[in-house]
N, C-alpha and C positions, 0 to 999 in steps of 0.2 A: 504494500500500500504506500501511497505517497502522502506527503504533508505539503499543503499549499499556502501556509500562512505567510511565506516570504516570496511567493510566486508572482510573476508579472508577465504580461504579454509584450513582446518586443516587435513582432511582425504578425500581421493578420490580413488575409485576403479571402475573398469569396468568389467562387466560380459556380457554374451550374453544369451538372452532368446530365447527359441525355440517356437514351436507351437504344442500344445498337439494334435490338430486335424490332423495336417500333420505329426505327429510323428518325428518332428525335436527336437533335444535335447538342453538342456542348456549347456553352457560352463562357468566354473568359474575361476576367477583369485585367486591367493593365496597371492599376495602382493599388497600393495598400489602403486599408481602411484607416481613417483618422477618427478615432473615437472621441465623442464628448464624454465628460465625466460620468453622467448617469448610465450611459450605455456600457462603458467600460466596467463600472462597478457591478453591473448585472451580468455581463458576459463572462468575466473571469471565473466566478464560482460556478456558473452554469456549465462551463466546459470541463472544469477540473473536479467538480464534486463527485461524479461517478467513480473516479479512480481512487478516492480516499478510503473506500472500504474493500477494495480488491485484495485478495491474499495470494492469488496465483498469477504468474507471469508467463510470457511466451518468449520464444526465440525464433528468428527467421529460419526458413526451411527452403531447400531446393534439392531436387533429385540428383543434380549433377555437381553444381558448385554454388556455394552460398553467395558468392559475389554476383551471381546471375539473378538473384532475387531482386525484382524491380524496386520494391519499396525500400529494401535494404540499401540498394545503390543510390536511390534518390535522397534518402535521409542522410547518407554519408556525404553526398555532394553539398547539401545545404549546411551541414555541420562544418564542413571544411571551407565553404565559401558562401556566406550569407548574402552576398551580392547577387547570387544566382537564385535567390528564393522565389521570385515571381515566375521566372521561366520554368524552374523545376516543379513548382506547384502546378503548372499547366500539364506537365508530363504526368504527374500523379493523377490528375483528373482524367487524362486520356487513357491511362492504364486502368482506372476504375471503369471507364466507359467500355473498354475492350472486354471486360468480364460480364457485361450485361447482355447475356445471350438468351434471356428468357423474358417473356412478357410480364412475368410476376415481379421482376426487379424494377423498383420505382426510380423515377427521375428525382432530382432534388438539388439543394444547395450543398456545395462542398466548401467547408471552411478549413483552410490550411493555416496553421498557427505556430509561431515560435514562442516558446515559454522560457523564461529565466527563473532561477531560484527554486527549482523543483527539488524537494528533499525525498530521497529514497534510500532506505537502509542506512540512515545517518550520513548520507553523502548528498551534497548539493550539486545539482547539474542543470544543464539546459535540456530542452526536449522539443521534439516536433510532434504537433498534434494534427490529426486528420479526422474530420468529423463530417458525416453525411446527414443532412436534415431531409427526411423523406415526407414527413407529415406536417401540414400546416393546420392551425386551429382557427376557428372563427372568433372574432372579438368585435365588440361594439366601439365605434368611434363617434364621438359627438363633435359637432362643428356649428359655428355661428354663421347664419345667412339671413340677410334682411332683418337684422335685429332680433332674430329668434334662433333658438338652438334646435338642431335636428340630429338625427342619428342615422348611421349607415353601418353595414356589416363589412368588415375587411378580414382578410386571411393573413396570418403571421406565424412566426416561430414561437412555440410554447417555451417558456423559460423554466419549465419543470424538469425536463430530462432530454438528453440528446437521443436520437434514434440509433446512430452508430458512431463509434469513435475509437481511436487508438492513440496511444501516447508512446512515442519512440524515444527512449531516454538516450542521451549522449553518454552512455555508460555501458560497459560490457563486463561479462565474467568469462569463465572458461568455456561457456557454451555459445557466447556471442552477445550481440546487442540485446538489451532488455526491452521488451515490448509489453504494454498493457492494452487490453481491448475490452470494450463494452458493446453490447448489442441488445437493444430493447425491442427490436423488431426481428425476432429470430426466425421468421418464416424462411429466410434465405441466408442462414448462418454460414453455409458452405461457401456462398458467393463472397462474403466479407472475409472470413477467416482463412479459407483454403485457397480461393482463387485470387482475390485482391491482395491480401497481406501475405499469404502463404507462410503461416506461422504454426508452430507446434508448442505444446506445453513444455516448460522447462523441466529438466530431469532433476527435480529436487524434492525435499520432504513435503512441500505444499502439494505438489502434483501426486506423489505417491499416496499421501493421506487421503486426498480427495477421491482418487480412483478406487481405493480400497473401500471407502465408505459407499461409493456408488455401486460397487460390486455387491456389497452386503445389502444395500437397499433393493437392488434388482433381484437378488437371490431370495430375499424375504418375501418380496411381492409375487414373484413367479413360481417359486417352489414351496416355501413354507406356508404362505397364506392359502394357496390353492389346495395344498395337501392336508394341512393341520389346522387351518382356521386363523382368524384375525388375532386371537389371543396369543397364540404361539408366534405369529408374525411380529407383533409388537414386543413380545418378551425377548425375541432374538435381537431386535434392533436396540432395545434398552441395554442388553448385555454387551452388544457391540460398542455402543457409545461409552459404557462404563469401562470397558477394556481400554479404549483409547484415552480416557481420562486418567486411568490409574497407572498407565505405563508411558515410558518415554520412547520405547522402540517396539515395533510390531514384528514379531516372529510368527509366521503363518502357522506353524505346527503348534506353537504354544497357544495362539489364538483359538484354534480349533479345539484344543484340549479344554480350554476354559469355557467356551460358549456352547459346545455340543456334549451331550451326555452319552450318545450312542455313536458307534463307529459308522453305522450306515448313513448318519447325517453328515459325517465328515466326508464320506465318499460322494454324497450328493453335492456337497459344497465344492469339492475338487473338480467334479465333472462340470459344474456350472461355471467355475472359474475359467476353465479352458474355453468354454463357449463364449463367455464374456470377453476374454482377451481376443479371440478371433473376430468377434463382431466389432469391437472397438479398435482393433488393430494396435493393441498395446501389449506389453508384457508387465505383469505385476510382480514386483520383487518379493522374494520369500522373507526378506528382512529389510526394514527401513525405519528411519527416524520419524517420529510423529510430530506434525505441525499443529500445535495447540490452537492457533488462530483459525485454522481450517476446520478443526473439529467443532469449535464454538460456532462457526458460521454454518457449517453443513448440517449440524443437528437441528438448527431452527427450521430447516426445510423438510425434516422427517415428520410425516403425519402418523400419529399413533391413535387416531380415533377408531373406535369400533362402531360402525353404523349399522343399526338394526332395522329390519323392515317394519317394526312397530313404531317408527318415528322417535326412537330413543337412541342417543349416542353416549358412549362411554369414552372419555378422554383419559389416556394414561400418561403419566409423567415420564418422559424419556430419560430423566436423570435419576429415576428410582427403579432400577432393574428388578429388585426383589419384590416390589409392591404388588405387581399383578399376580405373581406366583403365590404370594402369601395371603393376599386379601381379596382375590377374585377367583371364583369357582364357576366352571361351566358344566352344565348338566342337561338332562332331557326329562321333561315331565310327560309321563305316559298318559295321564288323564287329559291334559290339554293338547297332547301331541305336538309339543313345541319345545324348542331349545330354550335355555334360560341361563342368565348369569347371576350369581350370588355375590354381593359386595359386602365386605365387613368394614366397619368404621366405628370410631368412638364419638365423634362429634361432626356436625355439618355446619356450613355457613352459607 
């Protein structure tokens, strides 16, 4: 994640990207935007806010040579020669246009921005931002005419969130240049991540932790829930999160010993892990360091509700793995011919 308290915008330009499939053309600016103070004070946090909570980063990718990755090359040109900013920003938009080979990909405004004073992992650096604004919102504009006020509807950019954006830091590690990306319109995520940016997750603890939690979520949904029910599904997820909270390192064999009571469940997990790796085109390590920040973020996305067809829901606490096993019982009532849950408690609020 980044810190933006000392960040500033040094260069900013707006172009429009068309759609190759629909034969709509690009439109390029020739001059940088000269902000007034209110616009600047609104724009800076609007662009950088999404990156403040990111815990995973990317690195540029290419099947032959990383120097042939277009955005990697363009960002390097700008970092080495900021006088080339305007011309290179046009090349960036042209490259984006070349990836729009489907009618589903939207046209929009492309903002290319140079930032100074970005803090990442206690290092201050500059960064290149590329943002695509796809959706405009309606807003009312009042105006004075003939001594009376009237109103009209106009379309503009919402200041709540960017549609797509990336932040390329002028900072590298042993895997390459550090890239952050957000996408709030993920209907065409492959177009933005794989085709335009051509990036992959960094090979670090953040990625290993996230992928393993995703594996466990998918396994619990597709295997445990369908075979053993929602109760066991939630119980497994709670045990998984508890294991990640109580340990600094994940060892896959130790993980299976702690969360599974029967060997047949371990075999099911091993088989599903191979399927998951093939589908995601990844290899999950047998041992890796745990990233606490990823655990805290990913566990918020885990749903532990048991939804019943009688319009009743039971919500389990993901941070209390023993609670459902100790205080929740599932059974079958022969008289009503229905399943039931029995919940034990001392007090209610």
